[in-house]
C-alpha positions in Angstrom: 172.7 206.9 53.5 169.4 208.3 52.9 169.1 210.9 50.2 168.4 214.2 51.6 165.8 214.9 48.4 163.5 212.2 49.9 163.3 214.1 53.0 162.7 217.2 51.6 160.2 215.8 49.3 158.3 214.0 52.2 154.7 215.1 52.0 154.1 216.4 55.3 150.3 217.5 54.6 149.4 213.8 53.8 151.3 212.8 57.3 149.2 215.8 58.9 146.0 214.2 57.6 146.6 210.6 58.6 147.8 211.6 62.1 144.5 213.8 62.4 142.4 210.7 61.2 144.1 208.3 63.2 143.3 210.8 66.4 139.7 210.8 65.5 139.7 206.7 65.3 141.3 206.5 68.6 138.8 209.1 70.4 135.8 207.5 68.7 136.8 203.9 69.8 137.2 205.0 73.4 133.6 205.8 73.4 132.2 203.2 71.3 134.3 200.5 73.7 133.9 202.6 76.9 131.0 200.3 78.2 132.9 197.0 77.3 133.8 195.3 80.4 136.1 192.5 80.8 140.1 192.5 81.6 142.7 193.4 79.3 144.3 196.3 77.0 141.2 198.7 76.2 140.4 198.9 72.5 141.2 202.2 71.8 144.7 201.7 73.2 145.1 198.7 70.9 144.1 200.9 68.4 146.6 203.5 69.3 149.3 200.7 69.3 148.7 199.6 65.8 148.5 203.0 64.5 151.9 203.8 66.0 153.3 200.3 64.4 151.2 201.3 61.3 153.2 204.8 60.8 156.5 202.6 60.8 155.1 200.4 58.1 154.2 203.2 56.2 157.7 205.0 56.6 159.3 201.6 55.8 157.5 201.0 52.8 157.7 204.9 51.4 161.6 204.4 51.9 161.9 201.3 50.0 160.3 202.9 47.0 158.3 201.6 43.9 161.2 199.8 42.0 162.3 197.8 44.8 159.0 196.8 45.5 158.6 195.5 41.9 161.3 192.6 42.9 158.9 191.8 45.9 155.7 191.8 44.3 155.3 188.4 43.4 156.9 186.7 46.3 154.4 188.7 48.5 151.5 187.9 46.3 152.3 184.0 46.7 152.7 184.4 50.5 149.4 186.0 50.9 147.8 183.3 48.6 149.6 180.6 50.7 148.2 182.2 54.2 144.6 182.6 52.6 145.0 178.8 51.6 146.2 178.2 55.3 143.3 179.8 56.7 140.8 177.5 55.0 142.5 174.5 56.9 143.8 175.9 60.1 142.1 179.6 60.6 140.6 180.7 63.8 136.7 180.8 63.7 135.2 183.8 64.9 131.6 184.7 64.7 130.9 182.1 62.2 133.5 183.1 59.8 137.1 181.5 59.3 139.2 184.5 58.3 142.0 184.9 61.0 145.4 182.9 61.2 147.2 182.7 64.7 151.0 183.4 64.2 152.6 182.8 67.6 150.8 185.5 70.1 149.6 187.3 66.8 146.2 186.7 64.9 146.2 188.6 61.5 143.6 188.3 58.9 145.4 187.8 55.6 142.3 188.8 53.6 143.3 192.2 54.7 146.9 191.9 53.3 145.3 190.5 49.9 144.2 194.1 49.0 147.8 195.2 49.2 149.1 191.9 47.3 146.7 192.7 44.5 147.9 196.2 43.9 151.8 195.2 44.2 151.4 192.4 41.9 149.2 194.0 39.1 151.5 197.3 39.4 154.7 195.0 38.4 152.5 193.3 35.6 151.7 196.1 34.0 155.1 198.0 34.4 156.7 195.2 32.4 154.3 195.5 29.4 154.1 199.5 29.6 151.5 199.3 26.7 150.2 202.5 25.3 146.8 201.5 23.6 143.9 200.3 25.7 143.6 196.8 26.5 141.4 194.0 25.0 139.9 191.4 27.0 142.1 188.8 26.2 145.0 190.6 27.1 143.6 190.9 30.5 143.1 187.2 31.3 146.5 187.1 33.6 145.7 190.2 35.5 142.1 189.3 35.9 143.5 185.9 37.2 145.7 187.5 39.4 143.1 189.4 41.4 140.4 186.5 41.0 142.8 183.9 42.9 142.7 185.7 46.5 139.2 186.7 46.0 137.9 183.4 45.5 140.0 182.1 48.4 138.8 185.1 50.5 135.0 184.2 49.4 135.6 180.7 50.6 136.1 181.9 54.1 133.6 183.1 53.7 134.0 187.0 53.5 131.8 188.3 50.4 132.7 192.1 51.6 136.4 191.6 51.5 136.4 190.0 48.3 134.5 192.5 46.8 136.8 194.9 48.0 139.9 193.0 46.5 138.0 193.0 43.0 137.2 196.7 43.2 140.8 197.6 44.1 142.2 195.6 41.6 139.6 196.8 38.7 140.7 200.2 39.6 144.2 199.1 38.9 143.4 197.7 35.8 141.1 200.3 34.4 143.7 203.2 34.7 145.7 201.4 32.1 142.9 201.7 29.7 140.5 199.3 28.4 138.5 199.6 25.0 135.1 200.9 25.8 133.6 197.9 23.7 135.5 195.3 25.6 134.5 196.9 28.8 130.8 196.9 27.8 131.1 193.2 26.9 132.7 192.3 30.4 129.9 194.4 32.1 127.2 192.6 30.3 129.0 189.1 31.2 129.0 190.4 35.0 125.1 191.2 34.8 124.5 187.5 33.1 126.5 185.9 35.9 124.7 187.2 38.7 122.2 184.3 38.8 125.2 182.1 39.0 126.8 184.2 41.9 123.3 184.3 43.7 123.2 180.6 43.4 126.5 180.2 45.7 125.8 182.6 47.9 125.3 182.0 51.6 121.8 182.0 53.0 122.6 184.8 55.4 124.5 186.9 52.6 121.1 186.7 50.5 119.1 187.7 53.8 121.3 190.5 54.3 120.4 191.7 50.7 116.7 191.0 51.1 116.7 193.3 54.6 118.7 196.0 52.6 115.8 196.2 50.3 113.2 195.9 52.8 114.4 196.7 56.3 111.2 196.1 58.1 110.7 192.7 56.9 113.1 191.2 59.6 113.5 194.1 62.2 115.1 192.0 64.8 116.9 189.6 62.6 118.9 190.3 59.5 118.0 193.9 59.4 118.8 194.6 63.2 122.1 196.1 62.3 121.0 198.6 59.6 118.0 199.8 61.3 119.9 200.3 64.7 122.7 202.1 62.6 120.4 204.5 60.9 118.5 205.5 64.2 122.2 206.3 65.8 122.9 208.4 62.8 119.9 210.2 62.5 119.7 211.0 66.6 122.9 212.4 66.3 121.3 215.5 64.1 123.2 218.3 63.4 125.6 218.8 66.4 125.4 215.2 67.9 124.7 214.0 71.7 127.9 214.8 72.8 131.4 212.7 73.7 130.0 209.6 75.7 126.5 210.3 75.1 125.3 208.5 72.4 122.3 205.9 73.6 122.7 203.6 70.8 126.4 202.6 71.6 126.5 203.2 75.5 123.3 201.0 75.7 124.7 198.4 73.4 122.1 198.9 71.0 124.4 199.0 68.2 125.7 196.0 67.1 129.5 195.9 66.0 130.0 199.5 67.1 133.7 199.5 67.5 134.3 197.8 63.9 131.7 197.7 60.9 129.6 200.5 62.6 132.2 203.0 64.3 130.8 205.6 62.0 127.5 205.4 63.5 129.0 205.8 67.0 130.8 208.8 65.7 127.6 210.3 63.8 125.4 210.0 66.8 127.8 211.6 69.3 129.4 214.5 66.9 126.2 214.7 64.7 126.7 215.8 61.0 129.4 218.1 61.6 131.7 215.6 63.0 130.8 212.9 60.3 131.4 215.6 57.8 134.9 216.5 59.5 136.2 212.9 59.3 134.9 212.4 55.6 136.5 215.7 54.7 139.8 214.3 55.9 139.4 211.3 54.3 138.5 213.3 51.1 141.4 215.1 51.6 143.7 211.9 51.7 142.2 210.8 48.4 142.8 214.1 46.7 146.7 214.2 47.8 146.7 210.4 46.4 145.3 211.6 43.1 147.4 214.6 42.8 150.5 212.6 43.7 149.5 210.2 41.0 149.0 212.8 38.5 152.7 213.7 38.9 154.1 210.2 38.4 155.8 209.7 35.2 156.6 206.3 35.9 153.8 203.6 35.1 154.5 201.4 38.1 154.3 204.5 40.4 151.1 205.8 38.8 149.7 202.5 39.3 150.7 201.8 42.9 149.4 205.4 43.7 146.1 204.7 42.2 145.8 201.4 44.0 147.2 202.9 47.4 144.6 205.6 46.9 141.8 202.8 45.9 142.3 201.0 49.3 141.3 204.3 51.0 138.6 205.2 48.7 136.4 202.3 48.2 136.2 201.3 52.2 135.3 204.6 53.1 132.5 205.0 50.6 131.3 201.2 51.0 131.5 201.5 55.0 129.6 205.0 55.1 127.2 203.9 52.4 126.5 200.8 54.8 126.0 202.4 57.8 123.5 205.1 56.1 121.5 202.5 54.3 122.7 202.9 51.1 124.4 199.5 50.5 123.7 196.2 52.1 125.9 195.1 55.3 128.9 193.7 53.6 131.1 194.1 57.0 134.1 196.5 55.5 135.6 198.8 58.1 135.9 202.2 57.6 139.9 203.3 57.3 141.3 204.6 60.6 137.8 205.1 62.6 136.9 201.4 62.4 138.9 198.8 65.0 141.4 196.3 63.3 144.9 195.8 63.6 145.2 193.9 60.0 142.9 196.4 58.5 144.8 199.5 59.8 148.2 198.2 59.0 147.3 197.2 55.4 146.0 201.0 55.1 149.0 202.5 56.2 151.0 200.4 54.0 149.0 201.6 51.2 149.9 205.3 52.2 153.5 204.0 52.5 152.9 203.2 48.7 151.4 207.1 48.1 154.3 208.7 50.2 157.0 206.6 48.3 156.4 208.1 44.9 155.8 211.7 46.4 159.2 211.3 48.0 160.5 210.9 44.7 158.8 213.5 42.9 161.9 215.0 42.0 162.5 211.9 39.8 159.1 211.2 38.5 157.3 214.4 37.4 155.3 215.4 34.7 156.6 218.4 32.3 
């Protein structure tokens, strides 16, 4: 029997924000993929189907609750790691990258699930310790290792963007537990020192993306093409936009990956600064709700789950928008709700289920 307090404490504002963002994504994808030829289900309808499934996933995760999630955190983490290993051997290659795993009629991207797995397993690990003092570096070897295992496997696909995203989300969960400032400075210095080694192991196309980010005009028809066309699309939208289905960059196919990584470019061209700001404010409102719910969580695991779930919304949005505006290198990270992608959308909705699950139990977890 469902506790009526769970229903009465449901965060309806959060749900309304999610529905608004989902609608924006479907409408934008209708335009972004309207000129695509071929048979099959249109992209915007697929996104609508995935969004409907995502709502069911969100409600399921929310009903399970933080305490029960702790019991499945490690099994789910191991399952995702096994799937990531399977991708390296039997994964489906699309666009030169081996990131997808075919499971019967479904094709999923396990690297997207790795973000959720990292949040769950780190929340479970820190909950068992419940240490009040800031952590030292030697105390963080295990949680850092838990984050590095899927990140390294994702990097081997290769998928540098998702690898970095897993580490950033995991880092957000680790840092909220508290790390001594001196140890944090040492870790930061170590990462700077390790940059030449990281550069050595990067693929040539990944290095070229960084070069093109620093100097887009050096290769305008090659590595910098995505970035240049994206900036043209965003800039041409100006304040009010060109109008729905009237974006020349997308309708004439000048803009690559316009329904995935650069879906925000399509939105900015057609709806202008106003439309772009509406979507970003909706995302910001979701992040704000997450922070507010995290503040009310008294239980450490609940706090970490909400922080992790909120980070899974915040960081992809910041990186994707920065990427399409030319502020960051092109790393192939989708914008939550707006970019097309079933695995990405389901993972995002599961993250929102973590947030909603804690919000529904605020009659138990609260700050005085």
